[in-house]
N, C-alpha and C positions, 0 to 999 in steps of 0.2 A: 471453701473447696467445692461444696455441693453446687453453689451458684455457677462456678466456672465449668463444672462438668456438664451442666444442663445447657450451656450456651453452645451454639454451633461453632466448630473449629475448622479452620482452613477453607473448606469449600473446594469445588472442583475448578479452580481458577486456571490452572495450566491447560486442562482439557478445553476449556472455553477459549483460551488464547489460541490453541491449535485450530479449533473450529473457525474462529474469525480469520486466522491467517489463510486457511484453505479457501474461504470465501473470497478473500482478496485475490488469490491466485485465479480462482474461477472467473472473477470479474476481469482481471488482466488478460486472461486467455480469450475470453469472449470479445474483449475490445480489440485484441490482436487480430482475431478472425474478422471482426467488423472492418478493420482497416484493409486486410488482405482481400476481402470480398466486397469492397465498397461500391464497385460498379454494378452489383446485382441488388436491386431495391428490396427483393424479398429476403435475401440473406442478410442484408444490412438491417432490416427490421428485426429479423430473428435474433441477431447478435446484440442488437440494442436491448431487446427484451431480456436476453441472458445477462447482460451487464446489470440491468435494473434488478433482476431477481437475486443476483449475487450480492449486490449492495444492500438490498432490503434484508437479506439473511444476515449479513454482517451487522446491520443496525440492531437486529433483534438480539444478537449475541452481546453487543455492547450494552444494551439496556439490561440484559440479564446480569452481566458482570457488575454494572453500577448498582443494581439492586442488591446483589449478593454481598457487596462490600459492606453495606449497612446492616446486614443480617449476621455477619460472621464475626465472632469474638476474637479469634486468633487467625490471622491470615498468613500464608506461606512466605510472602514478602511484604514489604511496607505498603500500606494502603495507598499512599500517594503514588508509589511506583505502579501499582495495579491500575489506578485511575488514569495516570498519564499514559501508560502503555496502551491500554485498550482504546482510549480516545484518540491517540495519535494514529494507531492502526486504523481506526474508523475513518480518520481523515484521508488515508490512502484510498480506501474504497470509495469515499465521496468524490475524490478528485478523478478517479477513473470514470465514474458515472458523469461527472461534470464535463469531461472531455468528450464523451459520446454525445451528450445533450448539446454541447456547444457546436459540434459538427452539424447536427441537424438544424439547430436554430439559425446558424449562420449560412446554411445552405452551401456548405463546402461541396464542390463538385468533383474535385480530383485530389487523390492522395499523392503528396510529394514524396520523394525519396527520404527527405528529412523527417517527415511524419512517420514513415515506416521504421527508420532507424531509432527514433526516439521511442516509438511504441515497443520495439524489440528490447531496448535497454530498460524500459519500464517493467516489462514482463519479467526480465531476468532479475531485476531488483526485487520484485514481489516474490519470486520463487526463492531467492536467497533469504528474504525476510521470513518466509514460512519455515525454511530450514533452521534458521537461528531460533525462532520461537519454539520449535519442536524440541530443542535441547534445554530449554529453561528449567524444566523440572529435574534435570540431572546435573546441574552445574556444581553440585558439591563434589562431583568427580572431576578432578583437575584436568584430565585429557578432554573431557566433554566441554568444560569451561573454555579451554584453549581452542577447541574446534568452533565453538560458538563465536568467540572473539575473531577468529579468522574469517568466519562467514560475514561478520559485521564489517570487517576490512574490505571484503569483496563488494559489499554494498557501497561503501565509500568510493571505491574505484569506479564502479558503474555510474555512480552519481557524477563523478568528475568527467567521465566519458560523455554523459548526457549533456553536461554543461558545455563541453567543447562543441558537441554537435549543434546545440542550440545557438551558440555564438556564431558559428559558421552559417547556420541556416538564416539567422537574422541578417547577417552581412549580405548573403546572396539575395535574400528577399528584397532588401532596400535598394540593392544595386540593379536588380534585373526585372523586378515585377513593376510594370507600368500602371496597373490598375490599383488605385488606392484602396478600393473595397477589398480586393484580394489580399493586399498587404495587411489590412486590419484583421481580416479573418484568420489568415495563417499565423500572424504574430500571436494572436490569442491562443490558437491551438498549440503552437510551439511552447509557449510559456506554461500552459497547463500541463503538457506532457513532461516538461522538465521539472515542474513542481511535484509531480508524482515521485520522481526519483529523489527530490529534496526531502519529501516527507518520509520516504523509506529510510533515508539516512538519519532522519530524526528518530525513527523507531530503533535503528541500529545503535544510535548513541544512548538511548534509554536502556537497551538490552546490555550494552557494555557497562553502564552504571550499575545495573542490577547484578551482573556477574561479579564486578569488582567488590561490591558491597556484601555479597552473599556467598561467594565461593570460597 
């Protein structure tokens, strides 16, 4: 009994999830502003830096959570669930940063309507992800659990919308863009942006599993 009492219990995992989710939203909002102000080189650089700062902050939270898993005797949810959730969330932040970096590396000159639409859907997915994560520590309350599940369903619908936008964007790109280099550039950007929503859906699926197992 004494041994168990001396070991750390639970840890502040839910608060760390919330911190990470907020950094994801910060990265997504900065990326959205980057797209909206892409024609201004100074603003483009500023928002690129904001994306990087948010992604680095998310990385630090991920590292802290992964360290805390090994130091905590009793965790509030299954260790594998904690590990999968925080690392999949970190994939979302990484993909947002990858999208910004790819635009710079490929020297994308003009934002298409499809990039703007996919960016908007990605931001909405990230905001819904944050909303679902914020409910995790209260899922023992049935109405809260149901609200979290509904938020996960919203993420699924947004991902489906993004998938349709990307298919339409690809069709238009291959039919109307004569420059092969532009096709390669834009195809990569479209795929990355749609993958952000895919990864948000992966997080939503993990949250649904946690709720069903623990509520």
